[in-house]
Structures are given as structure tokens and as C-alpha cells.
Backbone bond lengths (Angstrom), bond angles and torsions (degrees), N, CA, C in turn:
res aa  C-N    CA-C-N  psi(-1)  N-CA   C-N-CA  omega(-1)  CA-C   N-CA-C  phi
1 M - - - 1.442 - - 1.519 108.31 -
2 N 1.300 116.06 136.23 1.452 118.97 -177.70 1.527 110.58 -78.93
3 S 1.297 116.43 166.86 1.464 121.38 -176.42 1.529 111.94 -66.13
4 Y 1.334 116.80 -31.01 1.474 119.15 177.88 1.532 110.76 -64.76
5 G 1.321 117.32 -41.12 1.464 122.29 179.71 1.518 111.37 -64.30
6 R 1.357 116.20 -42.95 1.463 120.08 177.69 1.519 111.18 -64.46
7 F 1.302 115.86 -42.97 1.465 120.75 178.97 1.537 110.35 -61.07
8 A 1.311 117.78 -42.95 1.465 121.73 -179.41 1.516 110.53 -63.15
9 K 1.343 117.63 -42.08 1.466 121.09 179.34 1.529 111.19 -65.69
10 I 1.324 116.42 -43.87 1.468 120.34 179.42 1.526 110.11 -64.37
11 A 1.322 116.99 -43.89 1.464 121.13 179.56 1.522 110.28 -62.27
12 T 1.318 117.67 -39.19 1.466 121.48 179.45 1.518 111.01 -65.48
13 V 1.331 116.91 -43.79 1.463 121.12 179.02 1.526 110.43 -63.10
14 V 1.330 117.30 -45.47 1.466 121.44 179.17 1.530 110.28 -60.91
15 L 1.319 116.31 -43.76 1.456 121.07 179.74 1.528 111.27 -62.58
16 L 1.338 117.13 -45.16 1.470 120.86 179.14 1.525 111.99 -63.24
17 V 1.322 117.27 -43.08 1.469 121.04 178.58 1.523 110.25 -62.99
18 T 1.331 116.99 -42.95 1.462 121.00 179.03 1.522 111.30 -62.87
19 L 1.325 116.75 -47.15 1.467 120.51 179.89 1.524 111.75 -64.26
20 L 1.326 117.29 -41.10 1.451 121.25 178.36 1.527 110.57 -62.81
21 G 1.313 116.78 -43.59 1.463 121.12 177.98 1.511 112.16 -62.04
22 Q 1.331 117.66 -40.83 1.461 120.93 178.65 1.520 111.17 -67.53
23 A 1.329 116.87 -38.91 1.471 120.36 179.39 1.517 110.78 -64.30
24 V 1.332 117.35 -43.97 1.460 121.37 178.39 1.519 110.05 -64.46
25 S 1.331 116.76 -43.39 1.461 121.26 179.89 1.528 110.72 -63.01
26 A 1.323 117.97 -44.73 1.464 121.45 178.96 1.517 110.82 -63.84
27 Q 1.331 117.26 -37.14 1.452 120.97 179.26 1.527 109.92 -66.44
28 Q 1.334 117.96 -41.03 1.454 121.36 179.14 1.524 110.99 -65.31
29 V 1.328 118.31 -43.01 1.467 121.63 178.42 1.516 109.38 -61.99
30 S 1.320 116.55 -45.21 1.457 121.04 179.87 1.526 110.73 -60.73
31 R 1.316 117.22 -43.68 1.457 121.47 -179.19 1.527 111.35 -65.63
32 R 1.320 118.45 -38.48 1.458 121.60 -179.06 1.511 112.56 -68.72
33 Q 1.298 118.30 -30.21 1.458 120.94 -170.70 1.523 113.97 -100.89
34 R 1.316 118.86 6.14 1.458 120.48 -178.19 1.529 109.17 -99.20
35 W 1.322 115.24 109.31 1.452 121.91 -178.09 1.519 109.16 -127.61
36 E 1.315 115.10 157.90 1.454 120.24 166.35 1.523 106.77 -122.48
37 Y 1.328 115.23 153.33 1.459 120.33 -172.04 1.531 110.77 -129.77
38 C 1.323 114.98 152.83 1.461 120.54 172.81 1.526 107.48 -151.83
39 A 1.321 115.45 171.40 1.463 120.66 178.14 1.512 109.76 -150.29
40 I 1.309 115.54 144.08 1.470 120.54 167.49 1.512 104.31 -86.31
41 I 1.330 115.98 114.04 1.459 119.36 -171.84 1.518 114.02 -104.12
42 N 1.332 116.84 -8.67 1.451 118.49 -178.74 1.527 109.54 -162.29
43 S 1.303 116.42 145.09 1.456 122.59 171.85 1.521 106.59 -143.99
44 S 1.338 115.82 119.79 1.463 118.78 -175.79 1.522 110.41 -155.06
45 F 1.319 116.09 175.17 1.460 121.37 174.48 1.522 107.71 -93.57
46 T 1.319 116.18 151.37 1.460 119.31 -174.97 1.515 113.95 -106.10
47 N 1.315 118.57 -19.66 1.459 119.18 -179.03 1.526 110.53 -119.24
48 L 1.313 115.67 140.75 1.462 120.57 174.05 1.518 106.79 -77.71
49 L 1.310 116.32 122.73 1.453 119.85 -173.33 1.522 111.44 -80.34
50 S 1.317 114.82 135.22 1.454 121.28 172.47 1.520 107.16 -125.14
51 P 1.331 118.70 162.73 1.468 120.82 -173.44 1.529 114.93 -55.20
52 G 1.320 119.89 -27.34 1.459 120.92 -177.94 1.517 114.98 -88.56
53 D 1.323 118.56 -3.72 1.467 120.58 -177.08 1.525 111.07 -67.43
54 A 1.325 116.18 141.46 1.461 121.77 179.20 1.523 111.55 -96.23
55 T 1.331 116.76 -24.94 1.462 120.91 -174.22 1.517 110.81 -136.76
56 A 1.313 115.36 141.21 1.463 121.72 170.08 1.524 106.00 -108.47
57 I 1.330 116.52 140.86 1.462 120.97 -176.00 1.521 109.77 -124.08
58 G 1.328 115.48 129.37 1.463 121.86 174.14 1.516 109.41 -112.64
59 V 1.325 115.93 149.56 1.458 121.13 -179.47 1.525 109.15 -136.28
60 A 1.338 115.20 134.35 1.464 121.25 171.81 1.522 107.08 -112.55
61 S 1.330 116.62 135.61 1.464 122.23 -178.85 1.520 109.63 -103.62
62 I 1.337 115.26 124.69 1.461 121.51 176.90 1.520 108.17 -107.28
63 C 1.324 116.45 128.10 1.466 122.56 176.01 1.527 107.78 -105.96
64 Y 1.344 116.34 118.18 1.460 121.97 174.38 1.526 106.95 -94.17
65 F 1.318 117.21 113.87 1.462 121.65 -175.37 1.526 110.74 -72.15
66 Q 1.327 115.78 129.81 1.457 122.41 178.59 1.514 108.65 -137.66
67 N 1.323 116.98 164.06 1.467 120.60 178.32 1.521 111.96 -61.26
68 T 1.306 117.16 -27.99 1.465 121.47 -178.26 1.522 112.58 -90.37
69 G 1.305 117.84 0.84 1.466 121.29 -179.51 1.516 110.58 127.51
70 C 1.293 114.94 -155.73 1.459 121.63 -174.25 1.529 109.77 -102.30
71 R 1.334 116.76 125.23 1.465 120.60 172.77 1.520 106.35 -95.30
72 M 1.329 116.00 118.86 1.461 121.14 -173.28 1.528 111.83 -94.53
73 E 1.328 114.78 146.34 1.466 122.30 172.69 1.523 107.41 -137.60
74 Q 1.325 116.35 138.95 1.459 121.85 178.88 1.527 109.28 -106.24
75 V 1.330 117.32 133.13 1.459 123.02 175.25 1.524 106.47 -114.84
76 K 1.354 116.42 123.84 1.469 120.77 -174.92 1.520 111.94 -104.90
77 F 1.330 113.42 154.09 1.458 122.02 174.81 1.533 107.04 -137.62
78 D 1.329 116.47 119.83 1.466 121.61 -179.96 1.528 109.11 -103.26
79 L 1.330 114.71 141.76 1.463 121.06 179.61 1.520 108.92 -127.65
80 N 1.322 115.80 122.92 1.460 121.32 175.70 1.531 107.40 -74.72
81 L 1.318 115.94 114.43 1.470 119.92 -174.05 1.523 112.90 -68.81
82 A 1.325 117.85 -32.70 1.469 119.94 178.58 1.528 109.75 -64.05
83 Q 1.315 116.69 -44.51 1.465 120.41 177.66 1.526 111.10 -66.63
84 F 1.325 116.77 -39.70 1.460 121.02 -179.63 1.531 111.18 -64.10
85 R 1.334 116.75 -40.84 1.472 120.31 179.23 1.527 111.24 -59.47
86 K 1.325 117.18 -32.60 1.476 121.27 179.59 1.525 111.65 -66.20
87 T 1.333 117.82 -23.61 1.462 120.33 -179.85 1.526 112.01 -82.77
88 L 1.333 116.27 -12.60 1.463 120.78 -179.68 1.519 109.81 -95.93
89 G 1.294 115.61 169.07 1.457 120.39 176.87 1.525 110.91 -66.18
90 P 1.333 118.33 151.92 1.474 121.85 -176.32 1.536 113.42 -67.64
91 N 1.300 117.32 -19.23 1.464 120.00 -176.12 1.529 113.95 -102.00
92 E 1.322 117.74 11.78 1.469 120.26 -179.01 1.526 109.65 -69.82
93 N 1.342 115.36 134.10 1.464 118.46 178.98 1.531 110.54 -77.44
94 E 1.312 116.10 163.59 1.468 121.84 -174.70 1.526 111.97 -63.21
95 S 1.308 117.06 -31.67 1.456 120.97 178.78 1.529 110.80 -63.30
96 Y 1.331 116.02 -44.39 1.461 119.45 178.61 1.529 111.27 -67.41
97 V 1.325 117.52 -41.56 1.467 121.22 179.01 1.524 109.83 -58.56
98 S 1.326 116.94 -43.80 1.461 121.85 179.21 1.531 110.62 -62.42
99 Y 1.320 116.81 -46.13 1.468 121.48 178.82 1.531 110.88 -61.09
100 A 1.330 116.44 -48.71 1.467 120.76 -177.77 1.534 111.12 -63.91
101 A 1.321 117.32 -37.89 1.468 121.00 179.10 1.524 110.63 -66.48
102 R 1.324 117.13 -41.44 1.475 119.99 177.71 1.520 111.08 -62.56
103 E 1.323 117.35 -42.17 1.467 121.01 177.27 1.530 110.80 -63.17
104 K 1.323 116.61 -43.15 1.466 121.34 -178.60 1.531 111.34 -63.05
105 V 1.345 118.32 -45.16 1.469 119.35 -177.94 1.524 111.35 -72.71
106 T 1.327 117.45 -32.22 1.469 120.45 176.80 1.527 109.89 -64.69
107 Q 1.328 116.45 -47.18 1.468 120.54 178.08 1.521 111.42 -67.32
108 G 1.333 117.29 -36.86 1.459 121.16 179.08 1.524 111.89 -64.34
109 A 1.339 117.18 -42.89 1.465 121.07 178.90 1.531 110.31 -65.36
110 L 1.320 117.17 -41.80 1.463 121.32 178.03 1.533 110.36 -62.42
111 S 1.313 116.45 -45.30 1.462 121.41 178.94 1.524 111.22 -60.60
112 R 1.326 116.91 -43.53 1.471 120.63 178.51 1.523 112.00 -63.46
113 A 1.325 116.93 -40.46 1.466 120.82 -179.97 1.529 110.83 -65.89
114 I 1.325 117.57 -43.96 1.462 121.43 178.56 1.534 110.09 -62.27
115 T 1.326 116.60 -44.41 1.461 121.29 179.36 1.522 111.23 -63.24
116 K 1.321 116.96 -42.49 1.469 121.36 179.14 1.528 110.43 -60.27
117 L 1.323 116.72 -47.59 1.463 120.03 -179.40 1.528 111.43 -64.05
118 G 1.324 117.32 -41.79 1.461 120.58 176.98 1.516 111.77 -61.30
119 D 1.337 116.98 -43.06 1.465 120.85 178.07 1.525 111.72 -64.30
120 D 1.335 117.11 -28.43 1.467 121.86 179.60 1.530 112.76 -87.75
121 G 1.343 117.58 6.63 1.464 120.46 175.08 1.521 115.29 93.00
122 W 1.326 118.06 9.32 1.459 120.65 179.07 1.522 109.96 -83.85
123 E 1.329 116.15 144.48 1.459 123.29 179.45 1.528 108.89 -113.48
124 M 1.336 117.04 128.43 1.457 121.54 178.78 1.525 108.67 -69.10
125 I 1.345 116.68 131.02 1.470 119.10 -176.08 1.519 113.90 -124.64
126 G 1.326 119.06 -14.00 1.456 118.65 -179.41 1.509 111.75 176.78
127 Q 1.330 114.54 178.72 1.454 119.24 -179.34 1.521 111.75 -152.91
128 S 1.293 115.57 163.66 1.465 126.34 167.25 1.518 116.09 48.90
129 V 1.298 115.89 75.30 1.458 121.43 170.56 1.522 106.64 -107.36
130 K 1.327 117.93 127.49 1.458 120.96 -178.58 1.526 109.67 -99.38
131 F 1.329 116.06 125.48 1.455 122.31 177.51 1.523 108.36 -110.38
132 A 1.305 117.19 126.28 1.473 123.69 174.49 1.521 110.82 52.83
133 D 1.327 116.64 -129.94 1.466 122.06 -174.99 1.522 112.25 -108.03
134 E 1.314 117.59 42.41 1.456 120.28 -179.94 1.521 109.88 -64.06
135 T 1.322 115.75 141.60 1.458 119.63 178.52 1.521 111.73 -81.50
136 N 1.341 117.58 -29.45 1.459 121.35 179.61 1.528 109.01 -131.01
137 P 1.327 118.03 87.46 1.465 120.37 -174.60 1.524 114.14 -81.77
138 R 1.335 118.30 4.48 1.463 119.52 -176.47 1.524 110.88 -69.57
139 A 1.301 115.65 133.17 1.452 122.11 175.25 1.522 107.88 -159.64
140 I 1.339 115.74 153.32 1.457 121.41 174.77 1.523 106.03 -121.50
141 Y 1.321 117.21 124.12 1.460 122.53 -173.32 1.526 111.11 -100.64
142 F 1.346 115.21 145.88 1.453 123.29 -178.40 1.530 109.32 -135.45
143 K 1.345 115.72 156.96 1.459 120.68 173.28 1.522 108.29 -143.02
144 R 1.331 114.94 158.53 1.457 121.57 170.21 1.518 108.55 -154.86
145 R 1.322 115.60 156.99 1.471 120.26 179.15 1.518 109.04 -67.70
146 K 1.340 113.78 143.72 1.470 119.23 175.14 1.501 110.40 -74.30
């Protein structure tokens, strides 16, 4: 085999190894940098409690960030008020029971939303960024690999 033929084979092998290495490297960079994001943007109670209500309902709102905007999902938490009243002191007035129930369902909905996202592979990455003049800037941010 002449020297030109050997040189061509060596050059081809070097070129293929270089291109293969760059392709693998580009694939790894691409894989590392592809994330999707979401945030729990609100947790609140949905019904105004009155003495005859049987259930208090809390809702947490999850925003899944997309190029087209925010895809919303609601996570609910229901609280049986008769059972909840049994956990409080017998002399608690209705105003306090209503307040405590609203706090319980708000925290319950938030807890359910965080648990749901964790079970779905989302990782908590931060909280509370205030944009402009928002009245309620509280949010908990999550990410996961695409």
C-alpha cells in the first residue's frame, strides 16, 4: 500500500473519531441543559365557611411553564368540619373554628401539591420571586429533566 493510501485511512479514522466525540459531547450538553419548570403559585380556601357547612375546601394552583403560556392544574384538599371540630377545644368560638379550618385546608392543599410534584419527579429549586406590583408574590418553583 502506498503512503497516500495509508495517510487517507489514518485521516479518515481520525476524522471519524473526532466527529463521533463531538456528537457524543453535544448530546451530553443538550441532555444536561434541557429542563422543564413549574411553580405552585397559590394555595387558598375556596368556600367561605358558615356554621352549617360540612366541608372546607382548599386549592393549590400549579403553573406548568410552556412556550405558549402557563398550563394550570388545581390540587384540592377537603376537610370534614365535624371531624375537625373534634380536634379543637370544646369552647372554641365559630370564628376561630372558621379561621383554623381555612388555615388547615390551605396548608393541606399546598402539602398535596408539593407531594404530587415530588412523586412526579419534580425538584424544588426556589421560592418567592416578586415581579412588578404583584399583590401575592409567593410561589414555590420546581424543575425536572425533559
